[in-house]
Backbone as XML, in Angstrom:
<?xml version="1.0"?>
<chain id="A" units="angstrom">
  <residue number="1" name="UNK">
    <atom name="N" x="104.890" y="91.346" z="102.584"/>
    <atom name="CA" x="104.769" y="91.503" z="101.239"/>
    <atom name="C" x="104.686" y="90.142" z="100.557"/>
  </residue>
  <residue number="2" name="UNK">
    <atom name="N" x="104.034" y="90.011" z="99.446"/>
    <atom name="CA" x="104.064" y="88.869" z="98.746"/>
    <atom name="C" x="105.448" y="88.632" z="97.995"/>
  </residue>
  <residue number="3" name="UNK">
    <atom name="N" x="105.870" y="87.417" z="97.940"/>
    <atom name="CA" x="107.176" y="87.215" z="97.352"/>
    <atom name="C" x="107.507" y="87.853" z="95.999"/>
  </residue>
  <residue number="4" name="UNK">
    <atom name="N" x="106.410" y="88.076" z="95.233"/>
    <atom name="CA" x="106.581" y="88.550" z="93.948"/>
    <atom name="C" x="106.954" y="90.099" z="93.917"/>
  </residue>
  <residue number="5" name="UNK">
    <atom name="N" x="106.641" y="90.825" z="95.008"/>
    <atom name="CA" x="106.873" y="92.246" z="95.101"/>
    <atom name="C" x="107.828" y="92.587" z="96.160"/>
  </residue>
  <residue number="6" name="UNK">
    <atom name="N" x="108.461" y="91.607" z="96.797"/>
    <atom name="CA" x="109.409" y="91.900" z="97.889"/>
    <atom name="C" x="110.579" y="92.634" z="97.458"/>
  </residue>
  <residue number="7" name="UNK">
    <atom name="N" x="111.151" y="92.336" z="96.262"/>
    <atom name="CA" x="112.309" y="93.009" z="95.760"/>
    <atom name="C" x="112.038" y="94.512" z="95.487"/>
  </residue>
  <residue number="8" name="UNK">
    <atom name="N" x="110.754" y="94.802" z="94.975"/>
    <atom name="CA" x="110.385" y="96.228" z="94.616"/>
    <atom name="C" x="110.271" y="96.965" z="95.986"/>
  </residue>
  <residue number="9" name="UNK">
    <atom name="N" x="109.676" y="96.313" z="96.956"/>
    <atom name="CA" x="109.485" y="97.024" z="98.236"/>
    <atom name="C" x="110.828" y="97.380" z="98.928"/>
  </residue>
  <residue number="10" name="UNK">
    <atom name="N" x="111.820" y="96.376" z="98.819"/>
    <atom name="CA" x="113.075" y="96.687" z="99.375"/>
    <atom name="C" x="113.809" y="97.787" z="98.620"/>
  </residue>
  <residue number="11" name="UNK">
    <atom name="N" x="113.663" y="97.843" z="97.297"/>
    <atom name="CA" x="114.225" y="98.845" z="96.493"/>
    <atom name="C" x="113.648" y="100.222" z="96.912"/>
  </residue>
  <residue number="12" name="UNK">
    <atom name="N" x="112.311" y="100.208" z="97.048"/>
    <atom name="CA" x="111.659" y="101.480" z="97.413"/>
    <atom name="C" x="112.222" y="101.966" z="98.891"/>
  </residue>
  <residue number="13" name="UNK">
    <atom name="N" x="112.410" y="101.053" z="99.816"/>
    <atom name="CA" x="112.887" y="101.435" z="101.133"/>
    <atom name="C" x="114.318" y="102.003" z="100.963"/>
  </residue>
  <residue number="14" name="UNK">
    <atom name="N" x="115.064" y="101.450" z="100.161"/>
    <atom name="CA" x="116.485" y="101.880" z="99.849"/>
    <atom name="C" x="116.415" y="103.277" z="99.353"/>
  </residue>
  <residue number="15" name="UNK">
    <atom name="N" x="115.626" y="103.578" z="98.379"/>
    <atom name="CA" x="115.397" y="104.838" z="97.762"/>
    <atom name="C" x="115.050" y="105.884" z="98.822"/>
  </residue>
  <residue number="16" name="UNK">
    <atom name="N" x="114.179" y="105.548" z="99.760"/>
    <atom name="CA" x="113.750" y="106.463" z="100.717"/>
    <atom name="C" x="114.936" y="106.830" z="101.691"/>
  </residue>
  <residue number="17" name="UNK">
    <atom name="N" x="115.697" y="105.733" z="102.008"/>
    <atom name="CA" x="116.855" y="105.885" z="102.968"/>
    <atom name="C" x="117.764" y="106.906" z="102.370"/>
  </residue>
  <residue number="18" name="UNK">
    <atom name="N" x="118.127" y="106.684" z="101.018"/>
    <atom name="CA" x="119.113" y="107.437" z="100.365"/>
    <atom name="C" x="118.494" y="109.027" z="100.196"/>
  </residue>
  <residue number="19" name="UNK">
    <atom name="N" x="117.317" y="109.146" z="99.867"/>
    <atom name="CA" x="116.755" y="110.457" z="99.705"/>
    <atom name="C" x="116.679" y="111.136" z="101.043"/>
  </residue>
  <residue number="20" name="UNK">
    <atom name="N" x="116.565" y="110.406" z="102.133"/>
    <atom name="CA" x="116.540" y="111.089" z="103.443"/>
    <atom name="C" x="117.852" y="111.635" z="103.820"/>
  </residue>
  <residue number="21" name="UNK">
    <atom name="N" x="118.988" y="111.044" z="103.424"/>
    <atom name="CA" x="120.281" y="111.497" z="103.698"/>
    <atom name="C" x="120.475" y="112.939" z="103.030"/>
  </residue>
  <residue number="22" name="UNK">
    <atom name="N" x="120.020" y="113.138" z="101.890"/>
    <atom name="CA" x="120.146" y="114.479" z="101.245"/>
    <atom name="C" x="119.085" y="115.471" z="101.849"/>
  </residue>
  <residue number="23" name="UNK">
    <atom name="N" x="117.893" y="114.938" z="102.118"/>
    <atom name="CA" x="116.907" y="115.839" z="102.632"/>
    <atom name="C" x="117.136" y="116.352" z="104.004"/>
  </residue>
  <residue number="24" name="UNK">
    <atom name="N" x="117.787" y="115.483" z="104.927"/>
    <atom name="CA" x="118.174" y="115.972" z="106.266"/>
    <atom name="C" x="119.197" y="117.046" z="106.178"/>
  </residue>
  <residue number="25" name="UNK">
    <atom name="N" x="120.146" y="116.879" z="105.297"/>
    <atom name="CA" x="121.174" y="117.978" z="105.215"/>
    <atom name="C" x="120.614" y="119.215" z="104.667"/>
  </residue>
  <residue number="26" name="UNK">
    <atom name="N" x="119.692" y="119.087" z="103.693"/>
    <atom name="CA" x="118.998" y="120.251" z="103.158"/>
    <atom name="C" x="118.175" y="121.035" z="104.197"/>
  </residue>
  <residue number="27" name="UNK">
    <atom name="N" x="117.400" y="120.312" z="104.978"/>
    <atom name="CA" x="116.691" y="120.972" z="106.089"/>
    <atom name="C" x="117.577" y="121.545" z="106.995"/>
  </residue>
  <residue number="28" name="UNK">
    <atom name="N" x="118.660" y="120.948" z="107.369"/>
    <atom name="CA" x="119.608" y="121.519" z="108.440"/>
    <atom name="C" x="120.151" y="122.737" z="107.993"/>
  </residue>
  <residue number="29" name="UNK">
    <atom name="N" x="120.659" y="122.869" z="106.722"/>
    <atom name="CA" x="121.264" y="124.077" z="106.190"/>
    <atom name="C" x="120.143" y="125.146" z="106.033"/>
  </residue>
  <residue number="30" name="UNK">
    <atom name="N" x="119.017" y="124.748" z="105.612"/>
    <atom name="CA" x="117.903" y="125.797" z="105.550"/>
    <atom name="C" x="117.580" y="126.415" z="106.866"/>
  </residue>
  <residue number="31" name="UNK">
    <atom name="N" x="117.449" y="125.505" z="107.928"/>
    <atom name="CA" x="117.155" y="126.069" z="109.241"/>
    <atom name="C" x="118.234" y="126.998" z="109.794"/>
  </residue>
  <residue number="32" name="UNK">
    <atom name="N" x="119.524" y="126.583" z="109.459"/>
    <atom name="CA" x="120.642" y="127.432" z="109.917"/>
    <atom name="C" x="120.615" y="128.746" z="109.178"/>
  </residue>
  <residue number="33" name="UNK">
    <atom name="N" x="120.225" y="128.831" z="107.933"/>
    <atom name="CA" x="120.271" y="129.975" z="107.219"/>
    <atom name="C" x="119.007" y="130.864" z="107.562"/>
  </residue>
  <residue number="34" name="UNK">
    <atom name="N" x="117.823" y="130.306" z="107.557"/>
    <atom name="CA" x="116.554" y="131.093" z="107.852"/>
    <atom name="C" x="116.556" y="131.641" z="109.279"/>
  </residue>
  <residue number="35" name="UNK">
    <atom name="N" x="116.823" y="130.786" z="110.281"/>
    <atom name="CA" x="116.698" y="131.177" z="111.664"/>
    <atom name="C" x="117.936" y="131.598" z="112.297"/>
  </residue>
  <residue number="36" name="UNK">
    <atom name="N" x="119.048" y="131.276" z="111.745"/>
    <atom name="CA" x="120.323" y="131.742" z="112.342"/>
    <atom name="C" x="120.666" y="130.856" z="113.520"/>
  </residue>
  <residue number="37" name="UNK">
    <atom name="N" x="120.256" y="129.608" z="113.573"/>
    <atom name="CA" x="120.638" y="128.759" z="114.635"/>
    <atom name="C" x="121.934" y="127.953" z="114.368"/>
  </residue>
  <residue number="38" name="UNK">
    <atom name="N" x="122.616" y="127.436" z="115.378"/>
    <atom name="CA" x="123.732" y="126.708" z="115.112"/>
    <atom name="C" x="123.456" y="125.273" z="114.715"/>
  </residue>
  <residue number="39" name="UNK">
    <atom name="N" x="124.535" y="124.574" z="114.402"/>
    <atom name="CA" x="124.321" y="123.236" z="113.876"/>
    <atom name="C" x="123.772" y="122.231" z="114.912"/>
  </residue>
  <residue number="40" name="UNK">
    <atom name="N" x="124.196" y="122.341" z="116.120"/>
    <atom name="CA" x="123.782" y="121.360" z="117.189"/>
    <atom name="C" x="122.251" y="121.622" z="117.397"/>
  </residue>
  <residue number="41" name="UNK">
    <atom name="N" x="121.775" y="122.866" z="117.530"/>
    <atom name="CA" x="120.421" y="123.124" z="117.680"/>
    <atom name="C" x="119.533" y="122.665" z="116.585"/>
  </residue>
  <residue number="42" name="UNK">
    <atom name="N" x="120.157" y="122.831" z="115.323"/>
    <atom name="CA" x="119.383" y="122.381" z="114.116"/>
    <atom name="C" x="119.220" y="120.815" z="114.146"/>
  </residue>
  <residue number="43" name="UNK">
    <atom name="N" x="120.189" y="120.171" z="114.527"/>
    <atom name="CA" x="120.168" y="118.692" z="114.525"/>
    <atom name="C" x="119.133" y="118.311" z="115.677"/>
  </residue>
  <residue number="44" name="UNK">
    <atom name="N" x="119.156" y="118.872" z="116.816"/>
    <atom name="CA" x="118.228" y="118.651" z="117.841"/>
    <atom name="C" x="116.784" y="118.803" z="117.330"/>
  </residue>
  <residue number="45" name="UNK">
    <atom name="N" x="116.488" y="119.866" z="116.675"/>
    <atom name="CA" x="115.119" y="120.139" z="116.116"/>
    <atom name="C" x="114.698" y="119.092" z="115.138"/>
  </residue>
  <residue number="46" name="UNK">
    <atom name="N" x="115.684" y="118.758" z="114.228"/>
    <atom name="CA" x="115.388" y="117.813" z="113.164"/>
    <atom name="C" x="115.225" y="116.436" z="113.819"/>
  </residue>
  <residue number="47" name="UNK">
    <atom name="N" x="115.924" y="116.055" z="114.742"/>
    <atom name="CA" x="115.757" y="114.684" z="115.375"/>
    <atom name="C" x="114.379" y="114.598" z="115.998"/>
  </residue>
  <residue number="48" name="UNK">
    <atom name="N" x="113.938" y="115.654" z="116.636"/>
    <atom name="CA" x="112.623" y="115.627" z="117.299"/>
    <atom name="C" x="111.487" y="115.522" z="116.195"/>
  </residue>
  <residue number="49" name="UNK">
    <atom name="N" x="111.666" y="116.301" z="115.136"/>
    <atom name="CA" x="110.617" y="116.389" z="114.082"/>
    <atom name="C" x="110.642" y="115.007" z="113.361"/>
  </residue>
  <residue number="50" name="UNK">
    <atom name="N" x="111.700" y="114.563" z="112.944"/>
    <atom name="CA" x="111.711" y="113.318" z="112.124"/>
    <atom name="C" x="111.333" y="112.114" z="112.941"/>
  </residue>
  <residue number="51" name="UNK">
    <atom name="N" x="111.806" y="112.044" z="114.251"/>
    <atom name="CA" x="111.341" y="110.922" z="115.090"/>
    <atom name="C" x="109.909" y="110.947" z="115.434"/>
  </residue>
  <residue number="52" name="UNK">
    <atom name="N" x="109.345" y="112.135" z="115.458"/>
    <atom name="CA" x="107.852" y="112.289" z="115.598"/>
    <atom name="C" x="107.220" y="111.715" z="114.453"/>
  </residue>
  <residue number="53" name="UNK">
    <atom name="N" x="107.597" y="112.033" z="113.253"/>
    <atom name="CA" x="107.046" y="111.483" z="112.042"/>
    <atom name="C" x="107.208" y="109.954" z="112.007"/>
  </residue>
  <residue number="54" name="UNK">
    <atom name="N" x="108.360" y="109.478" z="112.329"/>
    <atom name="CA" x="108.547" y="108.071" z="112.388"/>
    <atom name="C" x="107.614" y="107.340" z="113.305"/>
  </residue>
  <residue number="55" name="UNK">
    <atom name="N" x="107.425" y="107.954" z="114.540"/>
    <atom name="CA" x="106.535" y="107.358" z="115.557"/>
    <atom name="C" x="105.128" y="107.233" z="115.040"/>
  </residue>
  <residue number="56" name="UNK">
    <atom name="N" x="104.640" y="108.246" z="114.441"/>
    <atom name="CA" x="103.291" y="108.209" z="113.854"/>
    <atom name="C" x="103.256" y="107.154" z="112.714"/>
  </residue>
  <residue number="57" name="UNK">
    <atom name="N" x="104.149" y="107.019" z="111.921"/>
    <atom name="CA" x="104.150" y="105.905" z="110.943"/>
    <atom name="C" x="104.121" y="104.561" z="111.502"/>
  </residue>
  <residue number="58" name="UNK">
    <atom name="N" x="104.955" y="104.374" z="112.540"/>
    <atom name="CA" x="104.959" y="103.039" z="113.269"/>
    <atom name="C" x="103.659" y="102.770" z="113.977"/>
  </residue>
  <residue number="59" name="UNK">
    <atom name="N" x="102.991" y="103.813" z="114.473"/>
    <atom name="CA" x="101.704" y="103.646" z="115.066"/>
    <atom name="C" x="100.613" y="103.183" z="114.113"/>
  </residue>
  <residue number="60" name="UNK">
    <atom name="N" x="100.675" y="103.786" z="112.905"/>
    <atom name="CA" x="99.813" y="103.375" z="111.787"/>
    <atom name="C" x="100.045" y="101.932" z="111.410"/>
  </residue>
  <residue number="61" name="UNK">
    <atom name="N" x="101.398" y="101.625" z="111.235"/>
    <atom name="CA" x="101.815" y="100.307" z="110.854"/>
    <atom name="C" x="101.324" y="99.223" z="111.938"/>
  </residue>
  <residue number="62" name="UNK">
    <atom name="N" x="101.454" y="99.542" z="113.189"/>
    <atom name="CA" x="100.998" y="98.681" z="114.264"/>
    <atom name="C" x="99.513" y="98.424" z="114.165"/>
  </residue>
  <residue number="63" name="UNK">
    <atom name="N" x="98.747" y="99.343" z="113.719"/>
    <atom name="CA" x="97.266" y="99.265" z="113.554"/>
    <atom name="C" x="96.899" y="98.459" z="112.373"/>
  </residue>
  <residue number="64" name="UNK">
    <atom name="N" x="97.612" y="98.601" z="111.190"/>
    <atom name="CA" x="97.211" y="97.934" z="110.018"/>
    <atom name="C" x="97.923" y="96.632" z="109.791"/>
  </residue>
  <residue number="65" name="UNK">
    <atom name="N" x="98.979" y="96.309" z="110.482"/>
    <atom name="CA" x="99.804" y="95.091" z="110.222"/>
    <atom name="C" x="99.035" y="93.810" z="110.447"/>
  </residue>
  <residue number="66" name="UNK">
    <atom name="N" x="98.295" y="93.596" z="111.577"/>
    <atom name="CA" x="97.573" y="92.480" z="111.827"/>
    <atom name="C" x="96.534" y="92.047" z="110.660"/>
  </residue>
  <residue number="67" name="UNK">
    <atom name="N" x="95.846" y="93.011" z="110.148"/>
    <atom name="CA" x="94.874" y="92.767" z="108.965"/>
    <atom name="C" x="95.586" y="92.408" z="107.809"/>
  </residue>
  <residue number="68" name="UNK">
    <atom name="N" x="96.788" y="93.120" z="107.517"/>
    <atom name="CA" x="97.610" y="92.832" z="106.244"/>
    <atom name="C" x="98.195" y="91.406" z="106.386"/>
  </residue>
  <residue number="69" name="UNK">
    <atom name="N" x="98.637" y="91.123" z="107.639"/>
    <atom name="CA" x="99.246" y="89.730" z="107.857"/>
    <atom name="C" x="98.134" y="88.646" z="107.629"/>
  </residue>
  <residue number="70" name="UNK">
    <atom name="N" x="97.029" y="88.823" z="108.172"/>
    <atom name="CA" x="95.925" y="87.837" z="108.005"/>
    <atom name="C" x="95.634" y="87.655" z="106.581"/>
  </residue>
  <residue number="71" name="UNK">
    <atom name="N" x="95.486" y="88.720" z="105.775"/>
    <atom name="CA" x="95.196" y="88.593" z="104.408"/>
    <atom name="C" x="96.238" y="87.883" z="103.656"/>
  </residue>
  <residue number="72" name="UNK">
    <atom name="N" x="97.535" y="88.179" z="103.877"/>
    <atom name="CA" x="98.621" y="87.485" z="103.271"/>
    <atom name="C" x="98.614" y="86.014" z="103.607"/>
  </residue>
  <residue number="73" name="UNK">
    <atom name="N" x="98.313" y="85.623" z="104.949"/>
    <atom name="CA" x="98.366" y="84.172" z="105.224"/>
    <atom name="C" x="97.211" y="83.454" z="104.505"/>
  </residue>
  <residue number="74" name="UNK">
    <atom name="N" x="96.030" y="84.192" z="104.335"/>
    <atom name="CA" x="94.945" y="83.656" z="103.623"/>
    <atom name="C" x="95.279" y="83.359" z="102.112"/>
  </residue>
  <residue number="75" name="UNK">
    <atom name="N" x="95.861" y="84.329" z="101.556"/>
    <atom name="CA" x="96.318" y="84.198" z="100.156"/>
    <atom name="C" x="97.349" y="83.094" z="99.932"/>
  </residue>
  <residue number="76" name="UNK">
    <atom name="N" x="98.253" y="83.016" z="100.828"/>
    <atom name="CA" x="99.253" y="81.923" z="100.776"/>
    <atom name="C" x="98.657" y="80.571" z="100.946"/>
  </residue>
  <residue number="77" name="UNK">
    <atom name="N" x="97.746" y="80.430" z="101.885"/>
    <atom name="CA" x="97.105" y="79.155" z="102.166"/>
    <atom name="C" x="96.235" y="78.727" z="100.991"/>
  </residue>
  <residue number="78" name="UNK">
    <atom name="N" x="95.584" y="79.754" z="100.349"/>
    <atom name="CA" x="94.788" y="79.366" z="99.124"/>
    <atom name="C" x="95.745" y="78.940" z="97.972"/>
  </residue>
  <residue number="79" name="UNK">
    <atom name="N" x="96.862" y="79.655" z="97.829"/>
    <atom name="CA" x="97.768" y="79.273" z="96.779"/>
    <atom name="C" x="98.424" y="77.834" z="97.075"/>
  </residue>
  <residue number="80" name="UNK">
    <atom name="N" x="98.667" y="77.535" z="98.281"/>
    <atom name="CA" x="99.312" y="76.273" z="98.674"/>
    <atom name="C" x="98.158" y="75.187" z="98.414"/>
  </residue>
  <residue number="81" name="UNK">
    <atom name="N" x="97.013" y="75.432" z="98.863"/>
    <atom name="CA" x="95.921" y="74.330" z="98.630"/>
    <atom name="C" x="95.688" y="74.063" z="97.140"/>
  </residue>
  <residue number="82" name="UNK">
    <atom name="N" x="95.770" y="75.133" z="96.310"/>
    <atom name="CA" x="95.562" y="74.939" z="94.886"/>
    <atom name="C" x="96.755" y="74.053" z="94.319"/>
  </residue>
  <residue number="83" name="UNK">
    <atom name="N" x="97.975" y="74.277" z="94.782"/>
    <atom name="CA" x="99.092" y="73.598" z="94.275"/>
    <atom name="C" x="98.976" y="72.074" z="94.830"/>
  </residue>
  <residue number="84" name="UNK">
    <atom name="N" x="98.507" y="71.845" z="95.953"/>
    <atom name="CA" x="98.354" y="70.495" z="96.458"/>
    <atom name="C" x="97.347" y="69.739" z="95.698"/>
  </residue>
  <residue number="85" name="UNK">
    <atom name="N" x="96.202" y="70.489" z="95.499"/>
    <atom name="CA" x="95.125" y="69.891" z="94.661"/>
    <atom name="C" x="95.520" y="69.560" z="93.251"/>
  </residue>
  <residue number="86" name="UNK">
    <atom name="N" x="96.392" y="70.361" z="92.686"/>
    <atom name="CA" x="96.916" y="70.151" z="91.305"/>
    <atom name="C" x="97.842" y="68.927" z="91.313"/>
  </residue>
  <residue number="87" name="UNK">
    <atom name="N" x="98.715" y="68.858" z="92.360"/>
    <atom name="CA" x="99.588" y="67.718" z="92.483"/>
    <atom name="C" x="98.892" y="66.407" z="92.659"/>
  </residue>
  <residue number="88" name="UNK">
    <atom name="N" x="97.686" y="66.456" z="93.420"/>
    <atom name="CA" x="96.975" y="65.272" z="93.598"/>
    <atom name="C" x="95.997" y="64.905" z="92.417"/>
  </residue>
  <residue number="89" name="UNK">
    <atom name="N" x="95.918" y="65.828" z="91.401"/>
    <atom name="CA" x="95.123" y="65.481" z="90.252"/>
    <atom name="C" x="93.758" y="65.933" z="90.417"/>
  </residue>
  <residue number="90" name="UNK">
    <atom name="N" x="93.388" y="66.827" z="91.323"/>
    <atom name="CA" x="92.005" y="67.283" z="91.504"/>
    <atom name="C" x="91.559" y="68.460" z="90.763"/>
  </residue>
  <residue number="91" name="UNK">
    <atom name="N" x="92.457" y="69.060" z="89.986"/>
    <atom name="CA" x="92.068" y="70.190" z="89.250"/>
    <atom name="C" x="93.241" y="70.716" z="88.417"/>
  </residue>
  <residue number="92" name="UNK">
    <atom name="N" x="93.018" y="71.858" z="87.719"/>
    <atom name="CA" x="94.058" y="72.442" z="86.977"/>
    <atom name="C" x="94.148" y="73.900" z="87.390"/>
  </residue>
  <residue number="93" name="UNK">
    <atom name="N" x="95.292" y="74.553" z="87.141"/>
    <atom name="CA" x="95.528" y="75.905" z="87.464"/>
    <atom name="C" x="95.469" y="76.749" z="86.208"/>
  </residue>
  <residue number="94" name="UNK">
    <atom name="N" x="94.790" y="77.853" z="86.440"/>
    <atom name="CA" x="94.785" y="78.892" z="85.308"/>
    <atom name="C" x="95.062" y="80.237" z="85.869"/>
  </residue>
  <residue number="95" name="UNK">
    <atom name="N" x="95.626" y="81.094" z="85.057"/>
    <atom name="CA" x="96.022" y="82.377" z="85.587"/>
    <atom name="C" x="95.155" y="83.429" z="84.839"/>
  </residue>
  <residue number="96" name="UNK">
    <atom name="N" x="94.534" y="84.359" z="85.657"/>
    <atom name="CA" x="93.614" y="85.308" z="85.073"/>
    <atom name="C" x="94.495" y="86.596" z="84.835"/>
  </residue>
  <residue number="97" name="UNK">
    <atom name="N" x="93.806" y="87.680" z="84.335"/>
    <atom name="CA" x="94.528" y="88.911" z="83.992"/>
    <atom name="C" x="95.365" y="89.481" z="85.061"/>
  </residue>
  <residue number="98" name="UNK">
    <atom name="N" x="94.930" y="89.361" z="86.311"/>
    <atom name="CA" x="95.666" y="89.993" z="87.467"/>
    <atom name="C" x="96.743" y="89.029" z="87.979"/>
  </residue>
  <residue number="99" name="UNK">
    <atom name="N" x="97.083" y="87.926" z="87.305"/>
    <atom name="CA" x="98.090" y="86.988" z="87.688"/>
    <atom name="C" x="97.756" y="86.292" z="89.047"/>
  </residue>
  <residue number="100" name="UNK">
    <atom name="N" x="96.537" y="86.163" z="89.235"/>
    <atom name="CA" x="96.077" y="85.323" z="90.459"/>
    <atom name="C" x="95.684" y="83.954" z="90.049"/>
  </residue>
  <residue number="101" name="UNK">
    <atom name="N" x="96.261" y="82.927" z="90.733"/>
    <atom name="CA" x="96.008" y="81.628" z="90.384"/>
    <atom name="C" x="94.696" y="81.209" z="90.908"/>
  </residue>
  <residue number="102" name="UNK">
    <atom name="N" x="93.887" y="80.405" z="90.122"/>
    <atom name="CA" x="92.604" y="79.879" z="90.572"/>
    <atom name="C" x="92.608" y="78.378" z="90.224"/>
  </residue>
  <residue number="103" name="UNK">
    <atom name="N" x="91.884" y="77.680" z="91.070"/>
    <atom name="CA" x="91.772" y="76.298" z="90.827"/>
    <atom name="C" x="90.477" y="76.060" z="90.122"/>
  </residue>
  <residue number="104" name="UNK">
    <atom name="N" x="90.589" y="75.337" z="89.059"/>
    <atom name="CA" x="89.510" y="74.864" z="88.231"/>
    <atom name="C" x="89.286" y="73.395" z="88.339"/>
  </residue>
  <residue number="105" name="UNK">
    <atom name="N" x="88.161" y="73.047" z="88.820"/>
    <atom name="CA" x="87.940" y="71.574" z="89.071"/>
    <atom name="C" x="87.702" y="70.945" z="87.696"/>
  </residue>
  <residue number="106" name="UNK">
    <atom name="N" x="88.260" y="69.678" z="87.518"/>
    <atom name="CA" x="88.103" y="68.988" z="86.265"/>
    <atom name="C" x="86.811" y="68.089" z="86.367"/>
  </residue>
  <residue number="107" name="UNK">
    <atom name="N" x="85.989" y="68.173" z="85.299"/>
    <atom name="CA" x="84.749" y="67.375" z="85.298"/>
    <atom name="C" x="84.829" y="66.335" z="84.353"/>
  </residue>
</chain>
């Protein structure tokens, strides 16, 4: 994640973790009520289901992470180059509507 949105990403992760605590208990009691299974069997089923979902999400992450990392490194290199050029007096920085920095050469 870019540094500008890292806090929001960590907050979203914390919200998901806290929501999962309540959701897991809800699913467990629902399974126990609907199918009349005991607590241990319910936990076993939920562990299998939720770990399967997690494994699928990790497989998608493993596939998309290299491209995302390359894009982030490119953006950071462009940002660093523009700051170095500005410090050396080769241009000026302007910010467009999307808050992306661009190097403008001075003529």
